[in-house]
C-alpha positions as CSV (number, residue, x, y, z in Angstrom):
1,M,-110.7,-15.2,29.7
2,K,-109.0,-18.6,29.1
3,L,-109.6,-18.1,25.4
4,K,-107.8,-14.8,25.4
5,K,-104.8,-16.1,27.2
6,I,-104.4,-19.0,24.8
7,L,-104.7,-16.7,21.8
8,V,-102.1,-14.4,23.1
9,A,-99.7,-17.3,23.7
10,A,-100.4,-18.6,20.2
11,L,-99.7,-15.3,18.7
12,A,-96.5,-14.9,20.6
13,V,-95.2,-18.2,19.4
14,T,-96.1,-17.4,15.9
15,M,-94.3,-14.2,16.0
16,I,-91.1,-15.8,17.4
17,M,-91.2,-18.5,14.7
18,G,-91.8,-16.0,12.1
19,S,-88.8,-14.0,13.2
20,S,-86.6,-17.1,13.1
21,S,-87.8,-17.9,9.6
22,M,-86.6,-14.4,8.4
23,A,-83.1,-14.8,9.8
24,F,-82.3,-17.8,7.5
25,A,-84.0,-16.5,4.5
26,A,-80.9,-14.9,2.8
27,E,-77.2,-16.2,2.2
28,Q,-74.4,-14.0,3.7
29,K,-70.7,-14.0,2.5
30,G,-67.4,-12.3,3.5
31,E,-64.0,-12.0,1.9
32,G,-60.5,-10.4,2.5
33,T,-57.1,-10.1,0.8
34,G,-53.5,-10.0,2.1
35,A,-50.3,-8.8,0.4
36,G,-46.9,-10.3,0.9
37,D,-43.9,-8.2,2.1
38,L,-40.5,-9.7,1.6
39,D,-37.8,-8.6,4.1
40,V,-34.3,-9.6,2.7
41,V,-30.9,-8.0,2.1
42,K,-30.8,-7.5,-1.6
43,D,-27.1,-6.9,-1.8
44,S,-25.9,-9.6,0.6
45,D,-22.3,-9.8,-0.6
46,V,-19.9,-7.0,0.3
47,F,-16.4,-6.5,-1.3
48,S,-14.2,-4.4,0.9
49,V,-10.4,-4.9,1.1
50,V,-8.0,-2.4,2.7
51,V,-4.8,-2.4,0.6
52,P,-1.8,-0.1,0.4
53,T,-2.0,1.9,-2.8
54,D,1.6,3.1,-2.7
55,S,4.6,1.5,-1.1
56,G,6.6,4.8,-0.8
57,T,10.2,3.9,-0.1
58,T,9.4,0.5,1.4
59,F,11.2,-1.5,-1.3
60,D,14.3,0.8,-1.6
61,Y,17.4,-1.2,-0.7
62,I,21.1,-0.8,0.1
63,V,23.7,-3.4,-0.9
64,D,26.7,-3.6,1.5
65,P,28.4,-6.9,0.7
66,L,31.7,-6.0,2.5
67,G,30.2,-4.6,5.6
68,V,31.5,-1.0,5.2
69,I,28.5,0.5,6.9
70,K,29.1,-1.2,10.2
71,K,32.8,-0.5,9.9
72,T,32.2,3.2,9.6
73,D,29.5,3.3,12.3
74,A,26.9,4.1,9.6
75,E,28.2,7.7,9.3
76,K,26.8,8.0,5.8
77,Y,23.3,7.3,7.3
78,G,23.5,9.5,10.3
79,N,24.9,6.8,12.6
80,K,21.6,4.9,12.4
81,A,21.5,1.3,13.8
82,F,22.0,-1.4,11.2
83,E,21.3,-5.1,11.8
84,D,24.4,-7.3,12.2
85,G,25.4,-9.8,9.6
86,K,23.4,-8.5,6.6
87,T,24.6,-7.7,3.1
88,V,21.3,-6.1,1.9
89,Y,19.4,-3.6,4.0
90,F,15.9,-2.0,3.9
91,Q,14.9,1.0,5.9
92,N,12.5,0.3,8.7
93,A,10.7,2.0,11.5
94,E,12.3,1.0,14.8
95,V,12.4,-2.8,14.9
96,T,12.9,-4.6,18.2
97,S,15.0,-7.8,18.1
98,A,16.2,-9.9,20.9
99,S,19.3,-7.8,21.4
100,A,18.9,-4.4,19.8
101,Q,16.8,-1.9,17.9
102,Y,17.6,-1.2,14.3
103,N,16.7,1.4,11.7
104,Y,17.8,-0.8,8.9
105,T,17.4,-4.6,8.6
106,G,17.6,-7.4,6.0
107,T,13.8,-7.4,5.8
108,S,11.6,-4.6,4.4
109,N,8.6,-3.3,6.2
110,K,5.6,-5.5,5.6
111,L,2.6,-4.3,3.5
112,K,-0.8,-5.6,4.5
113,A,-4.0,-6.4,2.7
114,I,-7.0,-6.7,5.1
115,N,-10.1,-8.5,3.9
116,K,-13.3,-6.9,5.2
117,S,-15.5,-8.6,2.6
118,T,-18.3,-11.1,3.3
119,K,-16.4,-13.7,1.2
120,A,-12.8,-14.8,0.7
121,V,-10.7,-12.9,-1.8
122,D,-7.6,-13.8,-3.7
123,I,-4.4,-11.8,-3.7
124,A,-1.5,-12.0,-6.1
125,V,1.8,-10.1,-5.8
126,E,4.3,-9.8,-8.7
127,A,7.8,-8.3,-8.7
128,T,10.0,-7.4,-11.7
129,L,13.4,-5.8,-12.2
130,T,14.9,-3.3,-14.6
131,G,18.5,-2.4,-15.0
132,A,20.0,-5.6,-13.8
133,D,22.8,-5.6,-16.4
134,E,25.7,-5.3,-13.9
135,V,24.7,-8.0,-11.5
136,T,23.5,-11.6,-11.7
137,M,20.2,-12.2,-10.0
138,V,20.1,-15.6,-8.2
139,E,18.0,-17.7,-5.9
140,A,18.6,-17.2,-2.2
141,S,20.6,-20.5,-2.0
142,G,22.9,-19.4,-4.9
143,V,24.5,-16.2,-3.5
144,T,27.8,-17.8,-2.4
145,G,30.4,-20.0,-3.9
146,T,31.9,-17.7,-6.6
147,T,33.4,-14.3,-6.9
148,D,30.7,-13.0,-9.2
149,T,28.5,-10.1,-8.3
150,L,25.5,-12.1,-7.2
151,L,22.4,-10.6,-5.8
152,N,19.2,-12.1,-4.4
153,L,16.0,-10.1,-3.9
154,Q,13.3,-12.3,-2.5
155,L,9.5,-11.7,-2.5
156,N,7.8,-13.2,0.6
157,G,4.2,-13.7,1.7
158,S,2.7,-14.5,5.1
159,T,0.4,-17.4,4.0
160,G,-0.3,-19.8,1.1
161,T,1.7,-22.6,-0.5
162,N,3.3,-20.3,-3.0
163,N,4.7,-17.8,-0.5
164,T,8.3,-17.0,-1.7
165,A,9.9,-16.2,-5.1
166,A,13.3,-14.9,-6.2
167,I,13.1,-11.7,-8.3
168,G,14.8,-11.4,-11.7
169,T,16.0,-14.9,-12.1
170,S,13.8,-15.6,-15.1
171,A,12.1,-13.6,-17.9
172,T,8.8,-13.8,-16.1
173,A,7.7,-11.9,-13.0
174,A,8.3,-13.4,-9.6
175,K,4.9,-14.2,-8.2
176,I,3.4,-15.2,-4.9
177,D,-0.3,-15.6,-4.1
178,S,-2.8,-16.6,-1.5
179,T,-6.4,-16.5,-0.4
180,I,-7.6,-14.2,2.4
181,D,-10.6,-15.7,4.2
182,E,-13.6,-13.7,5.3
183,T,-14.2,-13.0,9.0
184,A,-17.3,-14.6,10.3
185,N,-20.1,-12.4,11.8
186,A,-18.3,-9.1,10.9
187,Y,-21.5,-7.5,9.4
188,E,-24.7,-6.4,11.0
189,I,-28.0,-6.0,9.1
190,K,-29.4,-2.4,9.3
191,Y,-32.4,-0.7,7.8
192,V,-31.1,2.4,6.0
193,N,-32.8,4.7,3.5
194,G,-35.7,2.4,3.0
195,K,-33.8,-0.9,2.5
196,Y,-31.8,-3.5,4.4
197,V,-28.0,-3.3,4.1
198,K,-25.0,-5.0,5.6
199,Q,-22.8,-2.8,7.7
200,L,-19.5,-3.6,9.4
201,D,-19.8,-4.2,13.2
202,P,-18.4,-0.8,14.5
203,A,-16.7,-2.7,17.4
204,L,-14.3,-4.4,15.1
205,G,-10.9,-3.0,14.3
206,D,-8.4,-3.9,11.5
207,D,-6.7,-6.5,13.7
208,D,-10.0,-8.4,14.0
209,F,-10.0,-9.3,10.2
210,K,-8.1,-11.9,8.2
211,A,-5.1,-10.3,6.4
212,Y,-2.1,-11.1,4.2
213,E,1.3,-9.5,4.5
214,F,4.1,-9.4,1.9
215,W,7.7,-8.0,2.0
216,L,11.2,-8.2,0.5
217,T,14.4,-9.7,1.8
218,G,17.9,-9.7,0.1
219,E,21.4,-11.0,0.1
220,A,24.6,-10.1,-1.8
221,N,27.7,-12.1,-2.5
222,A,30.3,-11.0,0.0
223,S,33.1,-12.8,-1.9
224,S,33.1,-10.2,-4.7
225,D,34.5,-6.7,-4.3
226,W,31.7,-5.1,-6.3
227,A,34.1,-2.3,-7.3
228,D,33.0,-2.2,-11.0
229,V,29.2,-2.1,-10.2
230,E,27.8,1.4,-10.7
231,T,24.0,0.7,-11.1
232,L,21.8,-1.6,-9.1
233,P,18.5,-2.9,-10.5
234,E,15.2,-1.2,-9.7
235,V,12.5,-3.4,-8.3
236,K,8.8,-3.0,-9.0
237,V,6.1,-4.7,-6.9
238,V,2.5,-4.9,-8.0
239,W,-0.3,-6.4,-5.9
240,T,-3.8,-7.3,-7.1
241,V,-6.9,-8.3,-5.1
242,T,-9.8,-10.1,-6.8
243,G,-13.1,-11.4,-5.4
244,E,-16.8,-11.5,-6.0
245,G,-18.1,-7.9,-6.4
246,A,-14.7,-6.4,-6.9
247,A,-15.4,-5.2,-10.4
248,T,-18.6,-3.4,-9.6
249,G,-18.5,-2.3,-6.0
250,P,-17.3,1.2,-5.0
251,S,-13.6,1.4,-4.3
252,G,-11.2,4.0,-3.1
253,T,-7.4,4.7,-3.3
254,L,-5.1,7.4,-1.8
255,S,-1.9,8.1,-3.7
256,N,1.3,9.3,-2.1
257,T,0.6,12.8,-3.5
258,G,-2.7,12.9,-1.6
259,L,-5.1,12.3,-4.5
260,M,-8.1,10.4,-3.2
261,T,-10.0,8.5,-6.0
262,L,-13.5,7.1,-5.4
263,S,-14.4,4.7,-8.3
264,N,-17.5,2.7,-9.3
265,L,-19.9,5.0,-7.5
266,T,-23.5,4.5,-8.5
267,A,-26.8,6.3,-8.0
268,D,-27.5,4.0,-5.0
269,A,-24.0,3.7,-3.5
270,N,-22.7,7.2,-4.1
271,A,-20.3,9.6,-2.5
272,P,-22.1,11.8,0.1
273,G,-22.4,15.5,-0.3
274,D,-22.0,16.1,3.4
275,P,-18.3,16.6,4.2
276,S,-18.8,15.3,7.8
277,K,-19.3,11.8,6.2
278,Y,-15.6,11.8,5.2
279,K,-13.3,10.9,8.1
280,I,-9.4,10.9,7.9
281,A,-6.9,9.4,10.4
282,G,-3.2,9.6,10.5
283,A,-0.7,7.1,12.1
284,D,-2.4,7.6,15.5
285,G,-5.6,6.0,14.2
286,E,-7.8,8.9,15.4
287,F,-10.4,9.9,12.8
288,W,-11.4,13.5,12.2
289,P,-14.0,15.0,9.8
290,M,-12.4,16.1,6.5
291,A,-11.7,19.8,6.1
292,T,-13.9,21.8,3.8
293,T,-11.6,24.8,3.0
294,D,-10.1,25.2,-0.4
295,K,-6.6,25.5,1.0
296,D,-6.9,21.9,2.3
297,V,-9.0,20.0,-0.3
298,T,-9.9,20.4,-3.9
299,W,-13.0,18.5,-5.3
300,I,-12.6,17.2,-8.8
301,T,-16.0,16.3,-10.2
302,D,-15.5,16.1,-13.9
303,E,-16.4,12.4,-14.0
304,W,-18.9,12.4,-11.1
305,S,-22.4,13.6,-10.3
306,S,-24.5,13.4,-7.2
307,E,-27.3,11.8,-9.2
308,D,-25.5,9.0,-11.1
309,G,-22.2,8.6,-9.3
310,G,-19.1,7.8,-11.4
311,T,-15.5,8.7,-10.3
312,L,-14.9,11.4,-7.7
313,K,-11.5,12.7,-7.0
314,I,-10.5,14.8,-3.9
315,Q,-7.0,16.3,-3.7
316,L,-5.6,16.7,-0.2
317,K,-3.2,19.5,0.2
318,G,-2.1,22.2,2.7
319,G,-2.3,21.0,6.3
320,Y,-2.9,17.4,5.3
321,M,0.3,17.1,3.3
322,A,2.3,18.9,6.0
323,N,0.9,17.2,9.1
324,Y,0.6,13.7,7.6
325,S,3.9,13.6,5.6
326,G,5.4,10.2,5.8
327,Q,2.4,8.7,7.6
328,E,0.0,6.0,6.5
329,V,-3.4,7.9,6.2
330,T,-6.7,6.0,6.4
331,V,-9.9,7.4,4.8
332,K,-13.4,6.2,5.9
333,I,-16.4,7.4,4.0
334,E,-20.1,6.7,4.7
335,L,-21.7,6.2,1.3
336,T,-25.3,7.2,0.5
337,N,-26.6,3.6,0.9
338,G,-25.2,3.5,4.5
339,E,-22.2,1.3,3.7
340,S,-18.7,2.3,4.8
341,L,-15.8,2.6,2.3
342,T,-12.3,2.4,3.9
343,F,-8.9,2.7,2.2
344,S,-5.4,4.0,3.0
345,G,-2.2,5.2,1.6
346,T,1.2,6.7,2.7
347,L,1.7,10.4,1.9
348,D,5.0,11.9,0.8
């Protein structure tokens, strides 16, 4: 009996050791792979500047060197209110001063360029004259002192070291220029149509961005009777904004006749086919989806396709031209890449 128990124990030990010997008999390996996924905004810089595309009658002016308008209670101009002590007038909206409200002042309405880009942009404003044969154009300081028909028209800017220039005093254009800085933290990163894009923070309005304003002032020599002058010079003002991305990014303009032009559209950043992506606002700032009827809009697609982009033109007519006549109209379009394109213009 003792022999059987010993043999059983011996066999049990042998079997356990034999099993352990089998576990280490072969080498075992494992492996795995991992792919990298880069999450970045490919087009990190955005060029977007809101500029007036047409000044309308902003730079039209009236020369009254002898004060006959005030002496006749502005009867020629419907008894409108004219600022005291001026010899050159520009028509304004109602302007509040310390003492009165005027329809006409010595300062034109100000045009504004608003930088909504991710980087600073440069703006240059140039002014030239034609038909100045019957008057002598002078600097602002040189209007008085003689009986000659002297006229000063001055180009002015809100910022920059070169922010004022007399127009027509030399053979070259009067020029002012400045830099409009970017606004920090104006963009949010969104994931749209399979990629990351920068979109403007919807909580921001135009007043939250850095801007540049420019305008005209004028003065005429009150010591001349001006009786022999029949034609006054015509002034032309041109403004240009440049910055990184300006040449390639989509841009938009709205002419005084209601022609909307969308340029530099691409297959990626294209004009949407959905009319609800086009919003239009008048002077009250309230945006409404663009109308789709033929009596209100005409789509001009000769240089544009939904696949490749190009230049798309949309002619506003009918109710738009009637209801927004004389108003600054702002257009906001959501492009196919999710970015927003905003521009404005004043309609006749």
